[in-house]
N, C-alpha and C positions, 0 to 999 in steps of 0.2 A: 156434347151436344153441339151440332153445327150452328155457326152463326148465320143469321139472315143476311142476305146480300142487300146492301143498301143501293140507292140510286147511284151514288158516287162510285161504287165498285163496278157497276154495270156500264158506266159511261166509257165509250170507246176512246174518247180524247184522253181521258185520265189513264186508261190502260196503255195507250200509246206513249204517254209521257213516262210512265213507270218502266216500260220495256225499253224505250230509247235511252233513258238515264242509266238503266242497268247495263245495257250494251256499252255505253260510253265509259262507265266505271270499269267494266271487265276488260275492255280494250286497254285502258290506261294501266290497269293492274298487270296485264300480260306484258306490256311494254316495259313496265317498271322491273319486273323480274329479269327480263333480258338485260336491261341496263345494269341492274345490280349484279348479275352474274359476270358481266364484262369487268366491272369495277373490282369485284372480288377476285377474279383471275389475275388482274394486274397486281392487286395487293398481295396475293399468295406468291406470285412470282418475285415480287420485291422482298417478301419475307425469306424466300428460299435463297435469294441472291445475298441477303444480309447474313453474314456468318454469325452474328451475335444473337440471332433469334433461337430460341429453344425449340427442339424437335417436337415437343408436346404442343407448343403454340401453333406450329405449322400444321401439325396433324388435326388439331381442333378447328383451325381455320379452313382446312381442306374439307372437313365435315360440313361446315357452314356453306361453303361453295357447293358442295354436292346437294345440300338441301335446297338451295336456290335453283340449281339445275333441275331438280325434280319438280319444282313448282311451275316451271315454264310450260310443259305439256298440259298440266292440269288447268292452268289459267287459260291457255289457248282453247282447250276443249270446252271449258265453261263459257268462254266468249263465243265460240262457234255455235254452241247449243242455244245461247241467248239470241244470237244473230239470226239463226234459223227460225226461232220462235217469233222474233220481230218481223222478219220477212213474211212468214205465213200470216201473221196478224194484219200487216199492212195490206197484203194481197187480198185476204178474205174480207176486209173492212174498208177497202178503198173507196167504195161508193158513199160511205157515211162519214168518212174522215174529211176534215177541212184541208183542201189542197194547198192553201197558203199558210197553214199553221206552222209554228216554229218547230214543233216536234215531228210533224209530218216531213218537213224538209230535212231535218236532222236524221230521221229514220231512213229516208231515201238515200241520203248521202252515205250513211253507214252501210246500207245494203249494196250500193253500187261500188263502194270502195273495197269491199271484202268479198 
């Protein structure tokens, strides 16, 4: 059974806050995966250079690195989708949103940065 929409769910300022925070979180997540991949590449190279490391450990760490690499496009796609949604929301609700609001400013910054 569908839930009734309350006044809070229909409030465009609240929706803007949610969409903006989601974009900020997804941007941070995408950047984290890039950083993690670079760090893991360095660790893997150090493991390969260290002759004392077991081949199994190197293979397992290579799998960890590959998983991190696979997450980068996924995280970027989710961020771009959320950013497109935010941009459309701001564009379609620009007349009723507060121009000086914290989240309106943050949303515009996100949209122009990417």
